[in-house]
KOLKETOR-100919 format. One record per atom (N, C-alpha, C, O): atom name; x, y, z; residue in three letters. Coordinates in steps of 0.1 Angstrom, whole numbers. Atoms other than C-alpha are relative to their C-alpha. Layout:
% KOLKETOR-100919
<atom><at>CA</at><u>X</u><v>Y</v><w>Z</w><aa>ALA</aa></atom>
...
//
This chain:
% KOLKETOR-100919
<atom><at>N</at><u>9</u><v>-12</v><w>0</w><aa>MET</aa></atom>
<atom><at>CA</at><u>0</u><v>0</v><w>0</w><aa>MET</aa></atom>
<atom><at>C</at><u>8</u><v>14</v><w>0</w><aa>MET</aa></atom>
<atom><at>O</at><u>5</u><v>25</v><w>-5</w><aa>MET</aa></atom>
<atom><at>N</at><u>-8</u><v>-12</v><w>-1</w><aa>VAL</aa></atom>
<atom><at>CA</at><u>29</u><v>24</v><w>9</w><aa>VAL</aa></atom>
<atom><at>C</at><u>6</u><v>3</v><w>-16</w><aa>VAL</aa></atom>
<atom><at>O</at><u>9</u><v>14</v><w>-21</w><aa>VAL</aa></atom>
<atom><at>N</at><u>-6</u><v>-2</v><w>13</w><aa>ALA</aa></atom>
<atom><at>CA</at><u>42</u><v>18</v><w>-24</w><aa>ALA</aa></atom>
<atom><at>C</at><u>-9</u><v>11</v><w>-12</w><aa>ALA</aa></atom>
<atom><at>O</at><u>-6</u><v>21</v><w>-20</w><aa>ALA</aa></atom>
<atom><at>N</at><u>9</u><v>-5</v><w>8</w><aa>LEU</aa></atom>
<atom><at>CA</at><u>11</u><v>26</v><w>-41</w><aa>LEU</aa></atom>
<atom><at>C</at><u>-2</u><v>18</v><w>0</w><aa>LEU</aa></atom>
<atom><at>O</at><u>-8</u><v>25</v><w>-9</w><aa>LEU</aa></atom>
<atom><at>N</at><u>4</u><v>-14</v><w>-4</w><aa>VAL</aa></atom>
<atom><at>CA</at><u>10</u><v>62</v><w>-26</w><aa>VAL</aa></atom>
<atom><at>C</at><u>9</u><v>7</v><w>0</w><aa>VAL</aa></atom>
<atom><at>O</at><u>7</u><v>18</v><w>5</w><aa>VAL</aa></atom>
<atom><at>N</at><u>-7</u><v>-10</v><w>-3</w><aa>LEU</aa></atom>
<atom><at>CA</at><u>43</u><v>75</v><w>-28</w><aa>LEU</aa></atom>
<atom><at>C</at><u>1</u><v>7</v><w>-14</w><aa>LEU</aa></atom>
<atom><at>O</at><u>7</u><v>18</v><w>-14</w><aa>LEU</aa></atom>
<atom><at>N</at><u>1</u><v>-6</v><w>10</w><aa>THR</aa></atom>
<atom><at>CA</at><u>38</u><v>85</v><w>-64</w><aa>THR</aa></atom>
<atom><at>C</at><u>-7</u><v>13</v><w>2</w><aa>THR</aa></atom>
<atom><at>O</at><u>-1</u><v>23</v><w>-2</w><aa>THR</aa></atom>
<atom><at>N</at><u>6</u><v>-11</v><w>-4</w><aa>GLN</aa></atom>
<atom><at>CA</at><u>14</u><v>110</v><w>-52</w><aa>GLN</aa></atom>
<atom><at>C</at><u>2</u><v>7</v><w>10</w><aa>GLN</aa></atom>
<atom><at>O</at><u>-3</u><v>18</v><w>12</w><aa>GLN</aa></atom>
<atom><at>N</at><u>-5</u><v>-12</v><w>-11</w><aa>LEU</aa></atom>
<atom><at>CA</at><u>33</u><v>123</v><w>-23</w><aa>LEU</aa></atom>
<atom><at>C</at><u>11</u><v>7</v><w>-9</w><aa>LEU</aa></atom>
<atom><at>O</at><u>12</u><v>20</v><w>-8</w><aa>LEU</aa></atom>
<atom><at>N</at><u>-9</u><v>-8</v><w>8</w><aa>ILE</aa></atom>
<atom><at>CA</at><u>62</u><v>131</v><w>-48</w><aa>ILE</aa></atom>
<atom><at>C</at><u>-3</u><v>7</v><w>-8</w><aa>ILE</aa></atom>
<atom><at>O</at><u>5</u><v>17</v><w>-10</w><aa>ILE</aa></atom>
<atom><at>N</at><u>4</u><v>-8</v><w>10</w><aa>THR</aa></atom>
<atom><at>CA</at><u>43</u><v>145</v><w>-75</w><aa>THR</aa></atom>
<atom><at>C</at><u>0</u><v>15</v><w>3</w><aa>THR</aa></atom>
<atom><at>O</at><u>5</u><v>23</v><w>-6</w><aa>THR</aa></atom>
<atom><at>N</at><u>4</u><v>-13</v><w>-3</w><aa>PRO</aa></atom>
<atom><at>CA</at><u>34</u><v>178</v><w>-58</w><aa>PRO</aa></atom>
<atom><at>C</at><u>15</u><v>8</v><w>3</w><aa>PRO</aa></atom>
<atom><at>O</at><u>17</u><v>20</v><w>1</w><aa>PRO</aa></atom>
<atom><at>N</at><u>-16</u><v>-9</v><w>-3</w><aa>VAL</aa></atom>
<atom><at>CA</at><u>73</u><v>186</v><w>-47</w><aa>VAL</aa></atom>
<atom><at>C</at><u>6</u><v>3</v><w>-13</w><aa>VAL</aa></atom>
<atom><at>O</at><u>14</u><v>13</v><w>-13</w><aa>VAL</aa></atom>
<atom><at>N</at><u>-4</u><v>-3</v><w>14</w><aa>THR</aa></atom>
<atom><at>CA</at><u>82</u><v>185</v><w>-84</w><aa>THR</aa></atom>
<atom><at>C</at><u>-8</u><v>7</v><w>-8</w><aa>THR</aa></atom>
<atom><at>O</at><u>-4</u><v>12</v><w>-18</w><aa>THR</aa></atom>
<atom><at>N</at><u>10</u><v>-10</v><w>8</w><aa>SER</aa></atom>
<atom><at>CA</at><u>51</u><v>202</v><w>-97</w><aa>SER</aa></atom>
<atom><at>C</at><u>4</u><v>12</v><w>2</w><aa>SER</aa></atom>
<atom><at>O</at><u>4</u><v>20</v><w>-8</w><aa>SER</aa></atom>
<atom><at>N</at><u>-1</u><v>-15</v><w>-6</w><aa>LEU</aa></atom>
<atom><at>CA</at><u>60</u><v>232</v><w>-77</w><aa>LEU</aa></atom>
<atom><at>C</at><u>13</u><v>4</v><w>-8</w><aa>LEU</aa></atom>
<atom><at>O</at><u>14</u><v>16</v><w>-11</w><aa>LEU</aa></atom>
<atom><at>N</at><u>-12</u><v>-4</v><w>7</w><aa>ALA</aa></atom>
<atom><at>CA</at><u>94</u><v>232</v><w>-95</w><aa>ALA</aa></atom>
<atom><at>C</at><u>0</u><v>1</v><w>-13</w><aa>ALA</aa></atom>
<atom><at>O</at><u>9</u><v>7</v><w>-19</w><aa>ALA</aa></atom>
<atom><at>N</at><u>0</u><v>4</v><w>15</w><aa>ALA</aa></atom>
<atom><at>CA</at><u>83</u><v>223</v><w>-129</w><aa>ALA</aa></atom>
<atom><at>C</at><u>-3</u><v>17</v><w>-8</w><aa>ALA</aa></atom>
<atom><at>O</at><u>0</u><v>18</v><w>-20</w><aa>ALA</aa></atom>
<atom><at>N</at><u>3</u><v>-10</v><w>6</w><aa>GLY</aa></atom>
<atom><at>CA</at><u>72</u><v>260</v><w>-136</w><aa>GLY</aa></atom>
<atom><at>C</at><u>13</u><v>5</v><w>-4</w><aa>GLY</aa></atom>
<atom><at>O</at><u>16</u><v>8</v><w>-15</w><aa>GLY</aa></atom>
<atom><at>N</at><u>-16</u><v>-4</v><w>3</w><aa>ARG</aa></atom>
<atom><at>CA</at><u>110</u><v>271</v><w>-132</w><aa>ARG</aa></atom>
<atom><at>C</at><u>5</u><v>-7</v><w>-9</w><aa>ARG</aa></atom>
<atom><at>O</at><u>12</u><v>-2</v><w>-18</w><aa>ARG</aa></atom>
<atom><at>N</at><u>-10</u><v>8</v><w>12</w><aa>VAL</aa></atom>
<atom><at>CA</at><u>124</u><v>244</v><w>-153</w><aa>VAL</aa></atom>
<atom><at>C</at><u>-5</u><v>2</v><w>-11</w><aa>VAL</aa></atom>
<atom><at>O</at><u>2</u><v>0</v><w>-21</w><aa>VAL</aa></atom>
<atom><at>N</at><u>3</u><v>0</v><w>11</w><aa>GLY</aa></atom>
<atom><at>CA</at><u>101</u><v>251</v><w>-176</w><aa>GLY</aa></atom>
<atom><at>C</at><u>3</u><v>15</v><w>-6</w><aa>GLY</aa></atom>
<atom><at>O</at><u>2</u><v>18</v><w>-18</w><aa>GLY</aa></atom>
<atom><at>N</at><u>-4</u><v>-11</v><w>4</w><aa>ASP</aa></atom>
<atom><at>CA</at><u>111</u><v>287</v><w>-177</w><aa>ASP</aa></atom>
<atom><at>C</at><u>16</u><v>-1</v><w>-6</w><aa>ASP</aa></atom>
<atom><at>O</at><u>21</u><v>7</v><w>-14</w><aa>ASP</aa></atom>
<atom><at>N</at><u>-13</u><v>1</v><w>3</w><aa>ILE</aa></atom>
<atom><at>CA</at><u>146</u><v>276</v><w>-181</w><aa>ILE</aa></atom>
<atom><at>C</at><u>3</u><v>-6</v><w>-12</w><aa>ILE</aa></atom>
<atom><at>O</at><u>9</u><v>0</v><w>-20</w><aa>ILE</aa></atom>
<atom><at>N</at><u>2</u><v>9</v><w>12</w><aa>ILE</aa></atom>
<atom><at>CA</at><u>143</u><v>248</v><w>-207</w><aa>ILE</aa></atom>
<atom><at>C</at><u>-9</u><v>2</v><w>-8</w><aa>ILE</aa></atom>
<atom><at>O</at><u>-5</u><v>1</v><w>-20</w><aa>ILE</aa></atom>
<atom><at>N</at><u>11</u><v>-1</v><w>10</w><aa>GLY</aa></atom>
<atom><at>CA</at><u>112</u><v>254</v><w>-223</w><aa>GLY</aa></atom>
<atom><at>C</at><u>-10</u><v>-12</v><w>3</w><aa>GLY</aa></atom>
<atom><at>O</at><u>-7</u><v>-22</v><w>8</w><aa>GLY</aa></atom>
<atom><at>N</at><u>13</u><v>9</v><w>-3</w><aa>ARG</aa></atom>
<atom><at>CA</at><u>77</u><v>237</v><w>-223</w><aa>ARG</aa></atom>
<atom><at>C</at><u>5</u><v>-15</v><w>-10</w><aa>ARG</aa></atom>
<atom><at>O</at><u>1</u><v>-25</v><w>-5</w><aa>ARG</aa></atom>
<atom><at>N</at><u>-2</u><v>12</v><w>8</w><aa>ARG</aa></atom>
<atom><at>CA</at><u>90</u><v>209</v><w>-249</w><aa>ARG</aa></atom>
<atom><at>C</at><u>15</u><v>-8</v><w>10</w><aa>ARG</aa></atom>
<atom><at>O</at><u>16</u><v>-20</v><w>12</w><aa>ARG</aa></atom>
<atom><at>N</at><u>-12</u><v>6</v><w>-7</w><aa>GLY</aa></atom>
<atom><at>CA</at><u>123</u><v>203</v><w>-229</w><aa>GLY</aa></atom>
<atom><at>C</at><u>-5</u><v>-9</v><w>14</w><aa>GLY</aa></atom>
<atom><at>O</at><u>-2</u><v>-21</v><w>18</w><aa>GLY</aa></atom>
<atom><at>N</at><u>8</u><v>9</v><w>-14</w><aa>THR</aa></atom>
<atom><at>CA</at><u>102</u><v>197</v><w>-196</w><aa>THR</aa></atom>
<atom><at>C</at><u>-5</u><v>-11</v><w>-1</w><aa>THR</aa></atom>
<atom><at>O</at><u>-2</u><v>-21</v><w>5</w><aa>THR</aa></atom>
<atom><at>N</at><u>7</u><v>13</v><w>3</w><aa>LEU</aa></atom>
<atom><at>CA</at><u>80</u><v>174</v><w>-210</w><aa>LEU</aa></atom>
<atom><at>C</at><u>8</u><v>-12</v><w>-2</w><aa>LEU</aa></atom>
<atom><at>O</at><u>5</u><v>-22</v><w>4</w><aa>LEU</aa></atom>
<atom><at>N</at><u>-10</u><v>8</v><w>3</w><aa>PHE</aa></atom>
<atom><at>CA</at><u>109</u><v>157</v><w>-225</w><aa>PHE</aa></atom>
<atom><at>C</at><u>6</u><v>-7</v><w>10</w><aa>PHE</aa></atom>
<atom><at>O</at><u>6</u><v>-19</v><w>10</w><aa>PHE</aa></atom>
<atom><at>N</at><u>-8</u><v>5</v><w>-15</w><aa>ILE</aa></atom>
<atom><at>CA</at><u>128</u><v>153</v><w>-192</w><aa>ILE</aa></atom>
<atom><at>C</at><u>-11</u><v>-8</v><w>6</w><aa>ILE</aa></atom>
<atom><at>O</at><u>-10</u><v>-20</v><w>9</w><aa>ILE</aa></atom>
<atom><at>N</at><u>11</u><v>9</v><w>-9</w><aa>GLY</aa></atom>
<atom><at>CA</at><u>96</u><v>144</v><w>-174</w><aa>GLY</aa></atom>
<atom><at>C</at><u>-4</u><v>-15</v><w>-3</w><aa>GLY</aa></atom>
<atom><at>O</at><u>-6</u><v>-24</v><w>5</w><aa>GLY</aa></atom>
<atom><at>N</at><u>4</u><v>11</v><w>2</w><aa>ALA</aa></atom>
<atom><at>CA</at><u>87</u><v>117</v><w>-196</w><aa>ALA</aa></atom>
<atom><at>C</at><u>11</u><v>-14</v><w>-1</w><aa>ALA</aa></atom>
<atom><at>O</at><u>7</u><v>-26</v><w>-1</w><aa>ALA</aa></atom>
<atom><at>N</at><u>-10</u><v>7</v><w>0</w><aa>CYS</aa></atom>
<atom><at>CA</at><u>122</u><v>103</v><w>-197</w><aa>CYS</aa></atom>
<atom><at>C</at><u>1</u><v>-4</v><w>15</w><aa>CYS</aa></atom>
<atom><at>O</at><u>5</u><v>-16</v><w>17</w><aa>CYS</aa></atom>
<atom><at>N</at><u>-2</u><v>2</v><w>-14</w><aa>ILE</aa></atom>
<atom><at>CA</at><u>123</u><v>104</v><w>-159</w><aa>ILE</aa></atom>
<atom><at>C</at><u>-12</u><v>-10</v><w>4</w><aa>ILE</aa></atom>
<atom><at>O</at><u>-10</u><v>-18</v><w>12</w><aa>ILE</aa></atom>
<atom><at>N</at><u>11</u><v>8</v><w>-5</w><aa>PHE</aa></atom>
<atom><at>CA</at><u>89</u><v>86</v><w>-155</w><aa>PHE</aa></atom>
<atom><at>C</at><u>4</u><v>-14</v><w>-9</w><aa>PHE</aa></atom>
<atom><at>O</at><u>2</u><v>-25</v><w>-3</w><aa>PHE</aa></atom>
<atom><at>N</at><u>-1</u><v>14</v><w>6</w><aa>ALA</aa></atom>
<atom><at>CA</at><u>99</u><v>59</v><w>-183</w><aa>ALA</aa></atom>
<atom><at>C</at><u>11</u><v>-8</v><w>9</w><aa>ALA</aa></atom>
<atom><at>O</at><u>11</u><v>-21</v><w>10</w><aa>ALA</aa></atom>
<atom><at>N</at><u>-10</u><v>10</v><w>-5</w><aa>VAL</aa></atom>
<atom><at>CA</at><u>131</u><v>51</v><w>-161</w><aa>VAL</aa></atom>
<atom><at>C</at><u>-6</u><v>-6</v><w>14</w><aa>VAL</aa></atom>
<atom><at>O</at><u>-3</u><v>-16</v><w>19</w><aa>VAL</aa></atom>
<atom><at>N</at><u>11</u><v>4</v><w>-13</w><aa>GLY</aa></atom>
<atom><at>CA</at><u>105</u><v>49</v><w>-129</w><aa>GLY</aa></atom>
<atom><at>C</at><u>-6</u><v>-14</v><w>-5</w><aa>GLY</aa></atom>
<atom><at>O</at><u>-5</u><v>-24</v><w>1</w><aa>GLY</aa></atom>
<atom><at>N</at><u>9</u><v>13</v><w>6</w><aa>GLY</aa></atom>
<atom><at>CA</at><u>85</u><v>25</v><w>-150</w><aa>GLY</aa></atom>
<atom><at>C</at><u>8</u><v>-13</v><w>-3</w><aa>GLY</aa></atom>
<atom><at>O</at><u>4</u><v>-24</v><w>-1</w><aa>GLY</aa></atom>
<atom><at>N</at><u>-8</u><v>10</v><w>4</w><aa>ALA</aa></atom>
<atom><at>CA</at><u>113</u><v>5</v><w>-163</w><aa>ALA</aa></atom>
<atom><at>C</at><u>5</u><v>-7</v><w>17</w><aa>ALA</aa></atom>
<atom><at>O</at><u>4</u><v>-19</v><w>18</w><aa>ALA</aa></atom>
<atom><at>N</at><u>-2</u><v>6</v><w>-9</w><aa>ILE</aa></atom>
<atom><at>CA</at><u>126</u><v>1</v><w>-126</w><aa>ILE</aa></atom>
<atom><at>C</at><u>-12</u><v>-7</v><w>6</w><aa>ILE</aa></atom>
<atom><at>O</at><u>-10</u><v>-18</v><w>12</w><aa>ILE</aa></atom>
<atom><at>N</at><u>9</u><v>9</v><w>-5</w><aa>GLN</aa></atom>
<atom><at>CA</at><u>94</u><v>-11</v><w>-116</w><aa>GLN</aa></atom>
<atom><at>C</at><u>-6</u><v>-11</v><w>-5</w><aa>GLN</aa></atom>
<atom><at>O</at><u>-13</u><v>-19</v><w>2</w><aa>GLN</aa></atom>
<atom><at>N</at><u>3</u><v>10</v><w>10</w><aa>THR</aa></atom>
<atom><at>CA</at><u>89</u><v>-33</v><w>-144</w><aa>THR</aa></atom>
<atom><at>C</at><u>10</u><v>-12</v><w>5</w><aa>THR</aa></atom>
<atom><at>O</at><u>6</u><v>-23</v><w>6</w><aa>THR</aa></atom>
<atom><at>N</at><u>-8</u><v>11</v><w>-2</w><aa>PHE</aa></atom>
<atom><at>CA</at><u>121</u><v>-52</v><w>-134</w><aa>PHE</aa></atom>
<atom><at>C</at><u>6</u><v>1</v><w>16</w><aa>PHE</aa></atom>
<atom><at>O</at><u>17</u><v>-1</v><w>20</w><aa>PHE</aa></atom>
<atom><at>N</at><u>-4</u><v>0</v><w>-15</w><aa>THR</aa></atom>
<atom><at>CA</at><u>121</u><v>-48</v><w>-96</w><aa>THR</aa></atom>
<atom><at>C</at><u>-2</u><v>-13</v><w>5</w><aa>THR</aa></atom>
<atom><at>O</at><u>-10</u><v>-21</v><w>1</w><aa>THR</aa></atom>
<atom><at>N</at><u>0</u><v>13</v><w>-6</w><aa>ASN</aa></atom>
<atom><at>CA</at><u>131</u><v>-76</v><w>-75</w><aa>ASN</aa></atom>
<atom><at>C</at><u>-3</u><v>0</v><w>14</w><aa>ASN</aa></atom>
<atom><at>O</at><u>3</u><v>-9</v><w>20</w><aa>ASN</aa></atom>
<atom><at>N</at><u>2</u><v>-2</v><w>-13</w><aa>GLY</aa></atom>
<atom><at>CA</at><u>119</u><v>-67</v><w>-42</w><aa>GLY</aa></atom>
<atom><at>C</at><u>-9</u><v>13</v><w>3</w><aa>GLY</aa></atom>
<atom><at>O</at><u>-9</u><v>23</v><w>-4</w><aa>GLY</aa></atom>
<atom><at>N</at><u>8</u><v>-13</v><w>-6</w><aa>PHE</aa></atom>
<atom><at>CA</at><u>97</u><v>-41</v><w>-22</w><aa>PHE</aa></atom>
<atom><at>C</at><u>5</u><v>12</v><w>-1</w><aa>PHE</aa></atom>
<atom><at>O</at><u>-2</u><v>20</v><w>-6</w><aa>PHE</aa></atom>
<atom><at>N</at><u>-8</u><v>-10</v><w>-2</w><aa>TRP</aa></atom>
<atom><at>CA</at><u>124</u><v>-16</v><w>-17</w><aa>TRP</aa></atom>
<atom><at>C</at><u>3</u><v>5</v><w>-15</w><aa>TRP</aa></atom>
<atom><at>O</at><u>1</u><v>17</v><w>-18</w><aa>TRP</aa></atom>
<atom><at>N</at><u>-2</u><v>-6</v><w>12</w><aa>MET</aa></atom>
<atom><at>CA</at><u>133</u><v>-13</v><w>-53</w><aa>MET</aa></atom>
<atom><at>C</at><u>-15</u><v>6</v><w>-8</w><aa>MET</aa></atom>
<atom><at>O</at><u>-15</u><v>16</v><w>-15</w><aa>MET</aa></atom>
<atom><at>N</at><u>12</u><v>-6</v><w>4</w><aa>MET</aa></atom>
<atom><at>CA</at><u>97</u><v>-8</v><w>-63</w><aa>MET</aa></atom>
<atom><at>C</at><u>-4</u><v>11</v><w>8</w><aa>MET</aa></atom>
<atom><at>O</at><u>-11</u><v>20</v><w>1</w><aa>MET</aa></atom>
<atom><at>N</at><u>-1</u><v>-15</v><w>-6</w><aa>VAL</aa></atom>
<atom><at>CA</at><u>95</u><v>21</v><w>-38</w><aa>VAL</aa></atom>
<atom><at>C</at><u>8</u><v>10</v><w>-5</w><aa>VAL</aa></atom>
<atom><at>O</at><u>5</u><v>22</v><w>-5</w><aa>VAL</aa></atom>
<atom><at>N</at><u>-10</u><v>-10</v><w>7</w><aa>VAL</aa></atom>
<atom><at>CA</at><u>126</u><v>36</v><w>-55</w><aa>VAL</aa></atom>
<atom><at>C</at><u>-9</u><v>2</v><w>-14</w><aa>VAL</aa></atom>
<atom><at>O</at><u>-11</u><v>14</v><w>-18</w><aa>VAL</aa></atom>
<atom><at>N</at><u>5</u><v>-1</v><w>12</w><aa>GLY</aa></atom>
<atom><at>CA</at><u>107</u><v>30</v><w>-88</w><aa>GLY</aa></atom>
<atom><at>C</at><u>-13</u><v>9</v><w>0</w><aa>GLY</aa></atom>
<atom><at>O</at><u>-15</u><v>17</v><w>-8</w><aa>GLY</aa></atom>
<atom><at>N</at><u>13</u><v>-14</v><w>-3</w><aa>ARG</aa></atom>
<atom><at>CA</at><u>74</u><v>50</v><w>-75</w><aa>ARG</aa></atom>
<atom><at>C</at><u>7</u><v>13</v><w>1</w><aa>ARG</aa></atom>
<atom><at>O</at><u>4</u><v>23</v><w>-7</w><aa>ARG</aa></atom>
<atom><at>N</at><u>-5</u><v>-14</v><w>-5</w><aa>ILE</aa></atom>
<atom><at>CA</at><u>95</u><v>78</v><w>-60</w><aa>ILE</aa></atom>
<atom><at>C</at><u>4</u><v>4</v><w>-17</w><aa>ILE</aa></atom>
<atom><at>O</at><u>-2</u><v>14</v><w>-22</w><aa>ILE</aa></atom>
<atom><at>N</at><u>-5</u><v>-4</v><w>14</w><aa>VAL</aa></atom>
<atom><at>CA</at><u>112</u><v>80</v><w>-97</w><aa>VAL</aa></atom>
<atom><at>C</at><u>-12</u><v>5</v><w>-6</w><aa>VAL</aa></atom>
<atom><at>O</at><u>-15</u><v>17</v><w>-6</w><aa>VAL</aa></atom>
<atom><at>N</at><u>11</u><v>-3</v><w>8</w><aa>ALA</aa></atom>
<atom><at>CA</at><u>81</u><v>77</v><w>-115</w><aa>ALA</aa></atom>
<atom><at>C</at><u>-10</u><v>15</v><w>7</w><aa>ALA</aa></atom>
<atom><at>O</at><u>-16</u><v>23</v><w>-1</w><aa>ALA</aa></atom>
<atom><at>N</at><u>8</u><v>-10</v><w>-5</w><aa>GLY</aa></atom>
<atom><at>CA</at><u>64</u><v>103</v><w>-90</w><aa>GLY</aa></atom>
<atom><at>C</at><u>10</u><v>16</v><w>-5</w><aa>GLY</aa></atom>
<atom><at>O</at><u>4</u><v>26</v><w>-7</w><aa>GLY</aa></atom>
<atom><at>N</at><u>-7</u><v>-12</v><w>5</w><aa>PHE</aa></atom>
<atom><at>CA</at><u>94</u><v>130</v><w>-100</w><aa>PHE</aa></atom>
<atom><at>C</at><u>-2</u><v>3</v><w>-13</w><aa>PHE</aa></atom>
<atom><at>O</at><u>-2</u><v>15</v><w>-17</w><aa>PHE</aa></atom>
<atom><at>N</at><u>8</u><v>1</v><w>14</w><aa>GLY</aa></atom>
<atom><at>CA</at><u>82</u><v>122</v><w>-135</w><aa>GLY</aa></atom>
<atom><at>C</at><u>-9</u><v>9</v><w>-2</w><aa>GLY</aa></atom>
<atom><at>O</at><u>-7</u><v>20</v><w>-8</w><aa>GLY</aa></atom>
<atom><at>N</at><u>16</u><v>-2</v><w>1</w><aa>VAL</aa></atom>
<atom><at>CA</at><u>47</u><v>129</v><w>-132</w><aa>VAL</aa></atom>
<atom><at>C</at><u>0</u><v>14</v><w>6</w><aa>VAL</aa></atom>
<atom><at>O</at><u>-7</u><v>22</v><w>1</w><aa>VAL</aa></atom>
<atom><at>N</at><u>-1</u><v>-14</v><w>-4</w><aa>GLY</aa></atom>
<atom><at>CA</at><u>55</u><v>161</v><w>-113</w><aa>GLY</aa></atom>
<atom><at>C</at><u>3</u><v>11</v><w>-9</w><aa>GLY</aa></atom>
<atom><at>O</at><u>-1</u><v>23</v><w>-8</w><aa>GLY</aa></atom>
<atom><at>N</at><u>-4</u><v>-10</v><w>11</w><aa>LEU</aa></atom>
<atom><at>CA</at><u>73</u><v>176</v><w>-143</w><aa>LEU</aa></atom>
<atom><at>C</at><u>-10</u><v>-1</v><w>-11</w><aa>LEU</aa></atom>
<atom><at>O</at><u>-11</u><v>8</v><w>-19</w><aa>LEU</aa></atom>
<atom><at>N</at><u>11</u><v>2</v><w>11</w><aa>LEU</aa></atom>
<atom><at>CA</at><u>45</u><v>163</v><w>-166</w><aa>LEU</aa></atom>
<atom><at>C</at><u>-13</u><v>8</v><w>1</w><aa>LEU</aa></atom>
<atom><at>O</at><u>-21</u><v>11</v><w>-8</w><aa>LEU</aa></atom>
<atom><at>N</at><u>10</u><v>-10</v><w>-5</w><aa>SER</aa></atom>
<atom><at>CA</at><u>20</u><v>184</v><w>-146</w><aa>SER</aa></atom>
<atom><at>C</at><u>0</u><v>15</v><w>0</w><aa>SER</aa></atom>
<atom><at>O</at><u>-10</u><v>21</v><w>5</w><aa>SER</aa></atom>
//
């Protein structure tokens, strides 16, 4: 259950910084970086071999979702 909530807990943190990142690298760059981070998080979750690796994958995916929002 904890692993499921982590993405929603991390997303607002990165979402607050997304505006500033967008000012620096532009809208397309921000979306591209966010999608890449989210893809890495998804890959970690796909190839996980334990609970803590799933937690790390959810945290990484949360950062990506925050940049995409």
